[in-house]
MIDOSE-1310 file (N, C-alpha, C; in nm, 2 decimals, decimal comma, always signed):
residues 292
mpsq	+0,08/-0,12/+0,00/+0,00/+0,00/+0,00/+0,09/+0,13/+0,00; +0,06/+0,22/-0,09/+0,14/+0,34/-0,09/+0,10/+0,43/+0,03; +0,20/+0,51/+0,08/+0,17/+0,59/+0,19/+0,08/+0,71/+0,15; +0,03/+0,78/+0,25/-0,07/+0,88/+0,22/-0,01/+1,00/+0,14
daps	+0,12/+1,02/+0,17/+0,18/+1,14/+0,10/+0,25/+1,10/-0,03; +0,23/+0,97/-0,08/+0,29/+0,93/-0,20/+0,21/+0,99/-0,32; +0,29/+1,02/-0,43/+0,22/+1,08/-0,55/+0,13/+0,97/-0,61; +0,05/+1,02/-0,70/-0,05/+0,93/-0,76/+0,02/+0,82/-0,84
tqkq	-0,05/+0,71/-0,86/+0,01/+0,60/-0,94/+0,04/+0,64/-1,08; -0,05/+0,72/-1,14/-0,03/+0,77/-1,27/+0,10/+0,85/-1,29; +0,13/+0,94/-1,19/+0,25/+1,02/-1,19/+0,37/+0,92/-1,17; +0,36/+0,83/-1,08/+0,47/+0,74/-1,06/+0,50/+0,65/-1,18
alvt	+0,39/+0,61/-1,25/+0,41/+0,53/-1,37/+0,48/+0,61/-1,48; +0,45/+0,74/-1,50/+0,51/+0,82/-1,60/+0,66/+0,84/-1,57; +0,70/+0,86/-1,44/+0,84/+0,87/-1,40/+0,91/+0,74/-1,42; +0,85/+0,63/-1,39/+0,91/+0,50/-1,41/+0,93/+0,47/-1,56
alqw	+0,83/+0,51/-1,64/+0,84/+0,49/-1,78/+0,96/+0,57/-1,83; +0,98/+0,69/-1,79/+1,09/+0,77/-1,83/+1,23/+0,71/-1,78; +1,23/+0,65/-1,66/+1,35/+0,59/-1,61/+1,39/+0,47/-1,69; +1,29/+0,38/-1,72/+1,32/+0,26/-1,79/+1,36/+0,29/-1,94
glvq	+1,29/+0,39/-2,00/+1,33/+0,43/-2,13/+1,46/+0,49/-2,14; +1,50/+0,58/-2,04/+1,63/+0,64/-2,04/+1,74/+0,54/-2,03; +1,72/+0,44/-1,94/+1,82/+0,33/-1,92/+1,85/+0,26/-2,05; +1,74/+0,22/-2,12/+1,76/+0,14/-2,24/+1,83/+0,23/-2,35
tfvl	+1,78/+0,35/-2,36/+1,85/+0,44/-2,46/+1,99/+0,47/-2,42; +2,02/+0,48/-2,30/+2,16/+0,51/-2,25/+2,25/+0,39/-2,29; +2,20/+0,27/-2,26/+2,28/+0,14/-2,29/+2,31/+0,13/-2,44; +2,20/+0,15/-2,52/+2,22/+0,13/-2,66/+2,32/+0,24/-2,72
dtlg	+2,30/+0,37/-2,67/+2,38/+0,47/-2,72/+2,53/+0,46/-2,68; +2,55/+0,42/-2,55/+2,68/+0,40/-2,50/+2,75/+0,28/-2,58; +2,68/+0,17/-2,60/+2,74/+0,06/-2,67/+2,77/+0,09/-2,81; +2,68/+0,17/-2,88/+2,71/+0,21/-3,02/+2,83/+0,30/-3,03
rllr	+2,84/+0,39/-2,93/+2,96/+0,48/-2,93/+3,09/+0,41/-2,91; +3,08/+0,31/-2,81/+3,20/+0,23/-2,79/+3,25/+0,15/-2,91; +3,15/+0,09/-2,98/+3,19/+0,01/-3,10/+3,24/+0,10/-3,21; +3,17/+0,22/-3,22/+3,22/+0,31/-3,33/+3,36/+0,36/-3,30
nyyr	+3,39/+0,39/-3,18/+3,53/+0,44/-3,14/+3,63/+0,32/-3,16; +3,58/+0,20/-3,13/+3,67/+0,08/-3,14/+3,71/+0,06/-3,29; +3,62/+0,07/-3,37/+3,65/+0,05/-3,52/+3,73/+0,17/-3,57; +3,71/+0,29/-3,52/+3,79/+0,40/-3,56/+3,93/+0,39/-3,51
attd	+3,95/+0,32/-3,39/+4,09/+0,31/-3,33/+4,16/+0,19/-3,39; +4,09/+0,09/-3,44/+4,16/-0,03/-3,48/+4,16/-0,05/-3,63; +4,09/+0,03/-3,71/+4,09/+0,01/-3,85/+4,12/+0,15/-3,92; +4,14/+0,14/-4,05/+4,16/+0,27/-4,12/+4,03/+0,33/-4,16
affp	+3,92/+0,26/-4,15/+3,79/+0,32/-4,19/+3,74/+0,42/-4,09; +3,70/+0,53/-4,14/+3,64/+0,63/-4,05/+3,50/+0,60/-4,01; +3,42/+0,54/-4,09/+3,29/+0,50/-4,06/+3,28/+0,35/-4,02; +3,21/+0,32/-3,91/+3,20/+0,18/-3,87/+3,10/+0,10/-3,96
pswv	+3,09/-0,03/-3,94/+3,00/-0,11/-4,01/+2,86/-0,06/-3,99; +2,77/-0,10/-4,08/+2,63/-0,05/-4,07/+2,56/-0,10/-3,95; +2,59/-0,23/-3,90/+2,53/-0,28/-3,79/+2,56/-0,20/-3,66; +2,68/-0,14/-3,65/+2,71/-0,06/-3,54/+2,63/+0,07/-3,54
tsiq	+2,62/+0,13/-3,66/+2,54/+0,25/-3,67/+2,39/+0,22/-3,64; +2,34/+0,10/-3,67/+2,21/+0,06/-3,64/+2,18/+0,06/-3,49; +2,28/+0,03/-3,41/+2,26/+0,03/-3,27/+2,23/+0,17/-3,22; +2,30/+0,26/-3,26/+2,28/+0,40/-3,22/+2,15/+0,45/-3,27
faap	+2,11/+0,42/-3,40/+1,98/+0,46/-3,45/+1,87/+0,39/-3,37; +1,89/+0,28/-3,31/+1,79/+0,21/-3,23/+1,77/+0,27/-3,09; +1,86/+0,36/-3,05/+1,85/+0,42/-2,92/+1,72/+0,49/-2,89; +1,67/+0,57/-2,98/+1,53/+0,63/-2,95/+1,42/+0,52/-2,94
lgll	+1,44/+0,41/-3,01/+1,34/+0,30/-3,00/+1,34/+0,24/-2,86; +1,46/+0,24/-2,80/+1,48/+0,19/-2,67/+1,40/+0,28/-2,57; +1,39/+0,41/-2,59/+1,32/+0,50/-2,51/+1,17/+0,46/-2,51; +1,12/+0,42/-2,63/+0,98/+0,39/-2,64/+0,95/+0,25/-2,57
vggi	+1,03/+0,15/-2,61/+1,01/+0,02/-2,55/+1,03/+0,01/-2,40; +1,14/+0,08/-2,35/+1,16/+0,08/-2,21/+1,05/+0,16/-2,14; +1,00/+0,27/-2,20/+0,89/+0,34/-2,14/+0,77/+0,26/-2,12; +0,73/+0,19/-2,23/+0,61/+0,10/-2,22/+0,63/+0,00/-2,11
ggyr	+0,75/-0,06/-2,10/+0,77/-0,16/-1,99/+0,77/-0,10/-1,85; +0,83/+0,01/-1,83/+0,82/+0,08/-1,70/+0,68/+0,12/-1,66; +0,61/+0,17/-1,76/+0,47/+0,21/-1,73/+0,38/+0,09/-1,69; +0,39/-0,02/-1,76/+0,32/-0,14/-1,73/+0,36/-0,20/-1,60
wvts	+0,49/-0,18/-1,56/+0,54/-0,24/-1,44/+0,48/-0,18/-1,32; +0,46/-0,05/-1,32/+0,39/+0,02/-1,21/+0,24/+0,00/-1,21; +0,18/+0,02/-1,32/+0,03/+0,01/-1,33/-0,02/-0,13/-1,30; +0,07/-0,23/-1,32/+0,03/-0,37/-1,29/+0,05/-0,41/-1,14
dras	+0,09/-0,31/-1,06/+0,11/-0,33/-0,91/+0,22/-0,42/-0,88; +0,32/-0,43/-0,97/+0,44/-0,51/-0,94/+0,56/-0,42/-0,88; +0,54/-0,30/-0,88/+0,64/-0,21/-0,83/+0,60/-0,13/-0,71; +0,69/-0,09/-0,63/+0,66/-0,02/-0,51/+0,62/+0,12/-0,55
tsas	+0,51/+0,17/-0,49/+0,46/+0,30/-0,52/+0,46/+0,39/-0,39; +0,56/+0,37/-0,31/+0,57/+0,45/-0,19/+0,64/+0,58/-0,23; +0,63/+0,68/-0,14/+0,69/+0,81/-0,16/+0,84/+0,80/-0,17; +0,91/+0,71/-0,09/+1,05/+0,70/-0,10/+1,09/+0,64/-0,23
ahrn	+1,02/+0,54/-0,28/+1,05/+0,48/-0,41/+1,04/+0,58/-0,52; +0,94/+0,66/-0,52/+0,92/+0,76/-0,62/+1,03/+0,86/-0,61; +1,07/+0,90/-0,49/+1,18/+1,00/-0,47/+1,31/+0,94/-0,53; +1,34/+0,81/-0,51/+1,46/+0,75/-0,57/+1,46/+0,75/-0,72
rvif	+1,34/+0,73/-0,78/+1,33/+0,73/-0,92/+1,35/+0,87/-0,98; +1,30/+0,97/-0,91/+1,32/+1,10/-0,96/+1,46/+1,14/-0,95; +1,53/+1,11/-0,84/+1,67/+1,14/-0,83/+1,75/+1,07/-0,94; +1,72/+0,94/-0,96/+1,80/+0,87/-1,07/+1,78/+0,93/-1,21
vgsl	+1,65/+0,96/-1,24/+1,62/+1,02/-1,37/+1,69/+1,15/-1,39; +1,68/+1,24/-1,28/+1,74/+1,37/-1,29/+1,89/+1,37/-1,30; +1,95/+1,28/-1,22/+2,10/+1,28/-1,22/+2,15/+1,21/-1,35; +2,08/+1,11/-1,40/+2,12/+1,05/-1,53/+2,11/+1,15/-1,64
lagw	+2,00/+1,22/-1,65/+1,98/+1,32/-1,76/+2,09/+1,43/-1,75; +2,11/+1,48/-1,63/+2,21/+1,59/-1,61/+2,35/+1,54/-1,64; +2,38/+1,42/-1,58/+2,52/+1,37/-1,60/+2,54/+1,33/-1,75; +2,44/+1,27/-1,81/+2,46/+1,23/-1,95/+2,48/+1,36/-2,04
alai	+2,41/+1,47/-2,01/+2,43/+1,59/-2,09/+2,56/+1,65/-2,06; +2,61/+1,65/-1,94/+2,74/+1,71/-1,90/+2,86/+1,62/-1,93; +2,83/+1,49/-1,97/+2,94/+1,40/-2,00/+3,03/+1,45/-2,12; +2,97/+1,55/-2,20/+3,05/+1,60/-2,31/+3,17/+1,68/-2,26
vptm	+3,16/+1,73/-2,14/+3,27/+1,82/-2,08/+3,40/+1,74/-2,06; +3,39/+1,63/-1,98/+3,52/+1,55/-1,97/+3,57/+1,50/-2,11; +3,48/+1,46/-2,20/+3,52/+1,42/-2,33/+3,59/+1,53/-2,40; +3,54/+1,65/-2,39/+3,61/+1,76/-2,45/+3,75/+1,79/-2,39
afqw	+3,75/+1,76/-2,25/+3,88/+1,78/-2,18/+3,98/+1,67/-2,23; +3,94/+1,55/-2,25/+4,02/+1,44/-2,30/+4,07/+1,48/-2,44; +3,99/+1,53/-2,52/+4,03/+1,56/-2,66/+4,12/+1,68/-2,66; +4,10/+1,77/-2,57/+4,19/+1,89/-2,56/+4,33/+1,84/-2,52
llgd	+4,34/+1,74/-2,43/+4,47/+1,70/-2,37/+4,54/+1,59/-2,47; +4,45/+1,51/-2,53/+4,51/+1,40/-2,61/+4,51/+1,42/-2,76; +4,42/+1,51/-2,81/+4,41/+1,54/-2,95/+4,36/+1,41/-3,02; +4,42/+1,38/-3,13/+4,37/+1,27/-3,21/+4,40/+1,13/-3,14
rlfs	+4,48/+1,13/-3,04/+4,51/+1,01/-2,97/+4,39/+0,96/-2,90; +4,29/+1,04/-2,87/+4,17/+1,00/-2,80/+4,10/+0,89/-2,88; +4,12/+0,89/-3,01/+4,05/+0,79/-3,09/+4,15/+0,68/-3,14; +4,24/+0,65/-3,05/+4,34/+0,54/-3,08/+4,34/+0,45/-2,95
mpyf	+4,41/+0,34/-2,97/+4,43/+0,25/-2,86/+4,52/+0,31/-2,75; +4,50/+0,29/-2,62/+4,37/+0,24/-2,56/+4,28/+0,35/-2,52; +4,30/+0,48/-2,56/+4,23/+0,59/-2,51/+4,09/+0,60/-2,56; +4,05/+0,52/-2,66/+3,92/+0,53/-2,72/+3,81/+0,49/-2,61
vlpt	+3,85/+0,42/-2,51/+3,75/+0,38/-2,41/+3,72/+0,49/-2,31; +3,79/+0,60/-2,31/+3,77/+0,71/-2,21/+3,62/+0,76/-2,21; +3,57/+0,80/-2,33/+3,43/+0,85/-2,33/+3,33/+0,74/-2,28; +3,35/+0,61/-2,31/+3,27/+0,51/-2,25/+3,28/+0,50/-2,10
ltai	+3,40/+0,51/-2,05/+3,42/+0,50/-1,90/+3,35/+0,62/-1,84; +3,35/+0,74/-1,91/+3,28/+0,86/-1,85/+3,14/+0,83/-1,84; +3,08/+0,77/-1,95/+2,93/+0,74/-1,95/+2,90/+0,64/-1,84; +2,98/+0,54/-1,83/+2,96/+0,44/-1,72/+2,96/+0,50/-1,58
svfv	+3,06/+0,60/-1,57/+3,07/+0,67/-1,44/+2,94/+0,75/-1,41; +2,88/+0,81/-1,51/+2,76/+0,88/-1,49/+2,65/+0,79/-1,45; +2,64/+0,67/-1,51/+2,53/+0,58/-1,47/+2,55/+0,53/-1,33; +2,67/+0,49/-1,30/+2,70/+0,43/-1,16/+2,68/+0,54/-1,06
gsyl	+2,72/+0,66/-1,09/+2,70/+0,77/-0,99/+2,55/+0,80/-0,97; +2,47/+0,80/-1,08/+2,33/+0,82/-1,07/+2,26/+0,71/-0,98; +2,31/+0,59/-1,00/+2,25/+0,48/-0,92/+2,29/+0,49/-0,78; +2,41/+0,52/-0,75/+2,46/+0,54/-0,61/+2,38/+0,65/-0,54
layr	+2,37/+0,76/-0,61/+2,31/+0,88/-0,55/+2,16/+0,85/-0,52; +2,09/+0,77/-0,61/+1,95/+0,75/-0,59/+1,92/+0,63/-0,50; +2,00/+0,53/-0,50/+1,97/+0,41/-0,42/+2,06/+0,37/-0,31; +2,18/+0,43/-0,30/+2,27/+0,39/-0,20/+2,31/+0,50/-0,10
veta	+2,29/+0,62/-0,14/+2,32/+0,73/-0,05/+2,21/+0,75/+0,05; +2,25/+0,77/+0,18/+2,15/+0,79/+0,28/+2,06/+0,91/+0,26; +1,94/+0,90/+0,29/+1,84/+1,01/+0,26/+1,88/+1,13/+0,34; +1,93/+1,12/+0,46/+1,96/+1,23/+0,54/+2,08/+1,31/+0,48
wyrr	+2,18/+1,23/+0,43/+2,30/+1,29/+0,36/+2,25/+1,37/+0,24; +2,17/+1,31/+0,16/+2,12/+1,37/+0,04/+2,05/+1,50/+0,06; +1,96/+1,50/+0,16/+1,88/+1,61/+0,20/+1,97/+1,73/+0,24; +2,07/+1,69/+0,31/+2,16/+1,79/+0,37/+2,24/+1,86/+0,25
hrpr	+2,28/+1,78/+0,16/+2,37/+1,84/+0,05/+2,29/+1,87/-0,08; +2,16/+1,84/-0,08/+2,09/+1,85/-0,20/+2,09/+1,99/-0,26; +2,07/+2,10/-0,19/+2,08/+2,23/-0,25/+2,21/+2,26/-0,32; +2,32/+2,23/-0,26/+2,45/+2,26/-0,32/+2,48/+2,17/-0,44
llga	+2,43/+2,05/-0,44/+2,45/+1,96/-0,55/+2,37/+2,01/-0,67; +2,25/+2,05/-0,65/+2,16/+2,10/-0,75/+2,22/+2,23/-0,80; +2,27/+2,31/-0,71/+2,33/+2,44/-0,75/+2,45/+2,42/-0,84; +2,53/+2,32/-0,81/+2,65/+2,29/-0,89/+2,61/+2,24/-1,03
vkga	+2,50/+2,16/-1,04/+2,45/+2,12/-1,17/+2,40/+2,23/-1,25; +2,32/+2,32/-1,18/+2,27/+2,44/-1,25/+2,39/+2,53/-1,31; +2,49/+2,55/-1,22/+2,60/+2,63/-1,27/+2,67/+2,57/-1,38; +2,69/+2,43/-1,38/+2,76/+2,36/-1,49/+2,68/+2,38/-1,62
fagl	+2,55/+2,36/-1,61/+2,47/+2,38/-1,74/+2,48/+2,52/-1,79; +2,47/+2,62/-1,70/+2,48/+2,75/-1,75/+2,61/+2,78/-1,81; +2,72/+2,73/-1,74/+2,85/+2,75/-1,80/+2,87/+2,68/-1,93; +2,81/+2,56/-1,95/+2,82/+2,49/-2,07/+2,75/+2,57/-2,19
lvgf	+2,63/+2,62/-2,16/+2,57/+2,70/-2,27/+2,64/+2,83/-2,30; +2,69/+2,90/-2,19/+2,76/+3,02/-2,21/+2,89/+2,99/-2,29; +2,96/+2,88/-2,26/+3,08/+2,84/-2,33/+3,05/+2,82/-2,48; +2,95/+2,74/-2,51/+2,91/+2,71/-2,65/+2,87/+2,84/-2,72
igfi	+2,80/+2,93/-2,66/+2,76/+3,05/-2,72/+2,88/+3,14/-2,75; +2,97/+3,15/-2,65/+3,09/+3,23/-2,68/+3,18/+3,17/-2,78; +3,19/+3,04/-2,79/+3,27/+2,97/-2,89/+3,21/+2,99/-3,03; +3,08/+2,98/-3,05/+3,02/+2,99/-3,18/+3,03/+3,14/-3,22
aygg	+3,00/+3,23/-3,13/+3,01/+3,37/-3,16/+3,15/+3,42/-3,20; +3,25/+3,37/-3,12/+3,39/+3,41/-3,15/+3,44/+3,35/-3,28; +3,39/+3,22/-3,30/+3,43/+3,16/-3,43/+3,37/+3,23/-3,55; +3,25/+3,28/-3,54/+3,19/+3,36/-3,64/+3,26/+3,49/-3,67
ylas	+3,30/+3,55/-3,56/+3,38/+3,68/-3,57/+3,51/+3,65/-3,64; +3,58/+3,55/-3,60/+3,71/+3,52/-3,67/+3,69/+3,49/-3,81; +3,59/+3,41/-3,84/+3,56/+3,37/-3,98/+3,53/+3,49/-4,07; +3,47/+3,59/-4,01/+3,43/+3,71/-4,09/+3,54/+3,82/-4,10
tqtn	+3,64/+3,81/-4,01/+3,74/+3,91/-4,01/+3,88/+3,86/-4,05; +3,90/+3,73/-4,05/+4,03/+3,68/-4,09/+4,02/+3,57/-4,19; +4,13/+3,55/-4,27/+4,13/+3,45/-4,37/+4,18/+3,32/-4,31; +4,28/+3,33/-4,22/+4,33/+3,21/-4,16/+4,33/+3,22/-4,01
ysls	+4,27/+3,12/-3,94/+4,27/+3,12/-3,80/+4,25/+2,98/-3,75; +4,29/+2,96/-3,62/+4,28/+2,83/-3,56/+4,20/+2,85/-3,42; +4,10/+2,77/-3,40/+4,02/+2,79/-3,28/+3,98/+2,66/-3,22; +4,00/+2,65/-3,09/+3,96/+2,53/-3,02/+3,87/+2,57/-2,90
ggpg	+3,75/+2,52/-2,90/+3,66/+2,56/-2,79/+3,67/+2,48/-2,66; +3,75/+2,37/-2,67/+3,76/+2,28/-2,55/+3,80/+2,35/-2,42; +3,92/+2,42/-2,42/+3,96/+2,49/-2,30/+3,86/+2,59/-2,24; +3,81/+2,67/-2,33/+3,71/+2,77/-2,28/+3,59/+2,71/-2,23
ivta	+3,53/+2,61/-2,30/+3,41/+2,55/-2,25/+3,43/+2,48/-2,12; +3,53/+2,40/-2,11/+3,56/+2,33/-1,99/+3,58/+2,42/-1,87; +3,65/+2,53/-1,90/+3,67/+2,63/-1,79/+3,54/+2,70/-1,75; +3,45/+2,73/-1,84/+3,33/+2,79/-1,81/+3,24/+2,70/-1,73
vclg	+3,24/+2,57/-1,76/+3,16/+2,47/-1,69/+3,21/+2,46/-1,55; +3,34/+2,45/-1,53/+3,40/+2,43/-1,40/+3,37/+2,56/-1,31; +3,39/+2,67/-1,37/+3,36/+2,80/-1,29/+3,21/+2,81/-1,26; +3,13/+2,77/-1,35/+2,98/+2,77/-1,32/+2,94/+2,68/-1,22
aiag	+3,00/+2,56/-1,22/+2,97/+2,46/-1,11/+3,02/+2,50/-0,98; +3,13/+2,56/-0,97/+3,18/+2,61/-0,84/+3,10/+2,73/-0,79; +3,06/+2,82/-0,88/+2,98/+2,93/-0,84/+2,84/+2,88/-0,79; +2,78/+2,79/-0,87/+2,65/+2,74/-0,83/+2,66/+2,66/-0,69
ymlt	+2,76/+2,59/-0,67/+2,78/+2,51/-0,54/+2,79/+2,61/-0,43; +2,87/+2,72/-0,44/+2,89/+2,81/-0,33/+2,77/+2,90/-0,30; +2,69/+2,93/-0,40/+2,59/+3,03/-0,39/+2,45/+2,97/-0,35; +2,44/+2,83/-0,36/+2,31/+2,77/-0,34/+2,32/+2,69/-0,21
dter	+2,26/+2,75/-0,10/+2,27/+2,68/+0,03/+2,14/+2,67/+0,10; +2,02/+2,69/+0,03/+1,89/+2,68/+0,09/+1,81/+2,58/+0,02; +1,70/+2,53/+0,08/+1,61/+2,43/+0,02/+1,54/+2,50/-0,10; +1,50/+2,62/-0,08/+1,43/+2,69/-0,19/+1,53/+2,71/-0,31
ggdr	+1,65/+2,74/-0,28/+1,75/+2,76/-0,38/+1,77/+2,63/-0,46; +1,77/+2,52/-0,39/+1,78/+2,39/-0,45/+1,67/+2,36/-0,55; +1,55/+2,40/-0,50/+1,43/+2,38/-0,59/+1,43/+2,46/-0,71; +1,48/+2,59/-0,69/+1,49/+2,68/-0,81/+1,60/+2,62/-0,91
saef	+1,71/+2,57/-0,85/+1,81/+2,51/-0,94/+1,76/+2,39/-1,02; +1,68/+2,30/-0,95/+1,62/+2,19/-1,02/+1,52/+2,24/-1,13; +1,45/+2,34/-1,09/+1,35/+2,40/-1,19/+1,42/+2,45/-1,31; +1,53/+2,52/-1,29/+1,61/+2,58/-1,40/+1,67/+2,47/-1,49
vgll	+1,72/+2,36/-1,43/+1,78/+2,26/-1,51/+1,68/+2,18/-1,59; +1,56/+2,15/-1,53/+1,46/+2,08/-1,60/+1,40/+2,16/-1,71; +1,38/+2,29/-1,69/+1,33/+2,38/-1,80/+1,43/+2,40/-1,91; +1,56/+2,41/-1,87/+1,66/+2,43/-1,97/+1,67/+2,31/-2,06
ivsl	+1,67/+2,19/-2,01/+1,67/+2,07/-2,10/+1,55/+2,06/-2,19; +1,43/+2,08/-2,13/+1,31/+2,08/-2,22/+1,31/+2,19/-2,32; +1,34/+2,31/-2,28/+1,34/+2,42/-2,38/+1,45/+2,41/-2,48; +1,56/+2,35/-2,45/+1,67/+2,34/-2,55/+1,63/+2,23/-2,65
lafs	+1,57/+2,12/-2,61/+1,52/+2,02/-2,70/+1,41/+2,08/-2,79; +1,32/+2,16/-2,73/+1,21/+2,21/-2,80/+1,25/+2,31/-2,91; +1,34/+2,41/-2,87/+1,39/+2,51/-2,96/+1,47/+2,45/-3,07; +1,55/+2,35/-3,04/+1,63/+2,28/-3,14/+1,55/+2,21/-3,24
llmt	+1,44/+2,15/-3,19/+1,35/+2,08/-3,28/+1,28/+2,18/-3,37; +1,23/+2,29/-3,31/+1,16/+2,39/-3,39/+1,25/+2,45/-3,49; +1,38/+2,48/-3,46/+1,47/+2,53/-3,55/+1,50/+2,44/-3,67; +1,51/+2,31/-3,64/+1,53/+2,21/-3,74/+1,41/+2,21/-3,84
lgmv	+1,29/+2,20/-3,78/+1,17/+2,20/-3,86/+1,16/+2,33/-3,95; +1,19/+2,44/-3,89/+1,19/+2,56/-3,96/+1,28/+2,57/-4,08; +1,40/+2,52/-4,06/+1,50/+2,51/-4,17/+1,45/+2,42/-4,28; +1,39/+2,31/-4,24/+1,34/+2,21/-4,34/+1,23/+2,28/-4,42
afna	+1,14/+2,35/-4,35/+1,03/+2,42/-4,42/+1,08/+2,53/-4,51; +1,18/+2,61/-4,47/+1,23/+2,71/-4,56/+1,30/+2,65/-4,68; +1,37/+2,54/-4,66/+1,44/+2,48/-4,78/+1,34/+2,42/-4,87; +1,22/+2,37/-4,82/+1,12/+2,32/-4,90/+1,06/+2,42/-5,00
vgvs	+1,06/+2,54/-4,95/+1,00/+2,65/-5,04/+1,11/+2,73/-5,11; +1,23/+2,68/-5,11/+1,34/+2,73/-5,19/+1,41/+2,85/-5,12; +1,39/+2,87/-4,99/+1,46/+2,98/-4,92/+1,58/+2,92/-4,85; +1,71/+2,96/-4,89/+1,83/+2,90/-4,83/+1,87/+2,98/-4,71
lfgf	+1,89/+2,91/-4,60/+1,93/+2,98/-4,47/+2,07/+2,95/-4,44; +2,15/+2,89/-4,53/+2,28/+2,84/-4,49/+2,39/+2,92/-4,56; +2,38/+3,05/-4,56/+2,48/+3,14/-4,61/+2,60/+3,14/-4,51; +2,71/+3,21/-4,55/+2,83/+3,21/-4,47/+2,80/+3,27/-4,33
sssf	+2,73/+3,38/-4,33/+2,71/+3,44/-4,20/+2,60/+3,37/-4,12; +2,49/+3,32/-4,18/+2,39/+3,26/-4,11/+2,43/+3,12/-4,05; +2,54/+3,06/-4,11/+2,58/+2,93/-4,05/+2,64/+2,95/-3,91; +2,67/+3,07/-3,87/+2,72/+3,09/-3,74/+2,61/+3,15/-3,65
iwpl	+2,51/+3,21/-3,71/+2,40/+3,27/-3,63/+2,30/+3,17/-3,59; +2,26/+3,08/-3,68/+2,15/+2,98/-3,65/+2,17/+2,89/-3,53; +2,29/+2,84/-3,51/+2,32/+2,75/-3,40/+2,31/+2,83/-3,26; +2,32/+2,96/-3,27/+2,31/+3,04/-3,14/+2,17/+3,05/-3,10
iplv	+2,07/+3,05/-3,19/+1,94/+3,09/-3,15/+1,88/+2,99/-3,05; +1,88/+2,86/-3,07/+1,82/+2,77/-2,96/+1,89/+2,78/-2,83; +2,02/+2,80/-2,84/+2,10/+2,81/-2,71/+2,06/+2,94/-2,63; +2,06/+3,05/-2,70/+2,02/+3,17/-2,63/+1,88/+3,17/-2,58
lalg	+1,79/+3,13/-2,67/+1,65/+3,12/-2,63/+1,63/+3,03/-2,51; +1,69/+2,91/-2,51/+1,67/+2,81/-2,40/+1,72/+2,87/-2,27; +1,84/+2,93/-2,28/+1,90/+2,99/-2,15/+1,81/+3,10/-2,10; +1,76/+3,19/-2,19/+1,68/+3,30/-2,15/+1,54/+3,25/-2,09
vasy	+1,48/+3,16/-2,16/+1,35/+3,11/-2,12/+1,36/+3,04/-1,99; +1,46/+2,95/-1,97/+1,47/+2,88/-1,85/+1,50/+2,97/-1,73; +1,58/+3,07/-1,75/+1,61/+3,17/-1,64/+1,49/+3,25/-1,61; +1,41/+3,29/-1,70/+1,30/+3,37/-1,68/+1,19/+3,29/-1,60
layg	+1,16/+3,17/-1,65/+1,06/+3,09/-1,59/+1,10/+3,04/-1,45; +1,22/+3,01/-1,43/+1,27/+2,95/-1,30/+1,28/+3,06/-1,20; +1,33/+3,18/-1,24/+1,36/+3,28/-1,14/+1,27/+3,41/-1,15; +1,21/+3,43/-1,26/+1,11/+3,54/-1,28/+0,97/+3,50/-1,24
vqtt	+0,92/+3,41/-1,33/+0,78/+3,36/-1,30/+0,78/+3,26/-1,19; +0,89/+3,19/-1,16/+0,90/+3,09/-1,05/+0,79/+2,98/-1,07; +0,80/+2,92/-1,19/+0,71/+2,81/-1,22/+0,74/+2,69/-1,13; +0,65/+2,59/-1,13/+0,67/+2,47/-1,05/+0,67/+2,34/-1,13
fyrr	+0,74/+2,35/-1,25/+0,75/+2,23/-1,33/+0,82/+2,11/-1,26; +0,92/+2,14/-1,19/+1,00/+2,04/-1,12/+0,91/+1,98/-1,01; +0,84/+2,06/-0,93/+0,76/+2,01/-0,82/+0,65/+1,92/-0,87; +0,59/+1,95/-0,98/+0,48/+1,86/-1,03/+0,54/+1,73/-1,08
fagr	+0,66/+1,74/-1,14/+0,73/+1,61/-1,19/+0,77/+1,53/-1,07; +0,82/+1,59/-0,97/+0,88/+1,51/-0,85/+0,77/+1,48/-0,75; +0,65/+1,54/-0,76/+0,55/+1,51/-0,67/+0,58/+1,57/-0,53; +0,65/+1,68/-0,53/+0,69/+1,74/-0,40/+0,58/+1,84/-0,36
């Protein structure tokens, strides 16, 4: 029997569906990337065999199949529907999503330090080890860390994640904008975004950790991260569909200047919308999702 303060079964089923779907997608994507990097490190062919590519293309299908399985698992009364079980699932989903998105940062750091050697033996496994670390860390945080410890450190952990995401977007925006400036003013230039982006993420994480020390601050940080991920996906999808529509009617948007402007639009819009909704309007997207 679920406790009186437990979220509804429907809400728990949706969270569990997301958890199962993300796990299957994560496994397929990580396996596909490992095999692709292995073939790149051990053969002269840049592109892997088609069956390796098929594994990564099947990753979105894993989200659907896993989601259906997770939803049926809860609605058939085979899963725990207590408040603590739901809390653990929410922590796992949130930490896996955040860690998976931020896993690009250590990969960029490896590429910055190793260069092309990252895709050679034995360094090609480093991105996979990073992904596995994210999964293991999410599991430990959700299912092995004591509740009292998590509650005590929750605001600062969420603040660090918020700062890392903000630093990541600011770093990408700065890299794209500066690359466009160099391309328009110089004929020859060399630009690497790795050092700047990694530095921006680290500084953002430190600032978020130091400045977020209250329960309300932790909730606002979680709200910002959730809205940022959703809005970034939504704006990127809308931008892609818009480009397809313009190309269909014969309007080309891929000129020299626009090639640097268009990638900035979803990043800037997502950062602005997430900041406004989380700290201006103070929406409760995260609370509704987590059942708090």
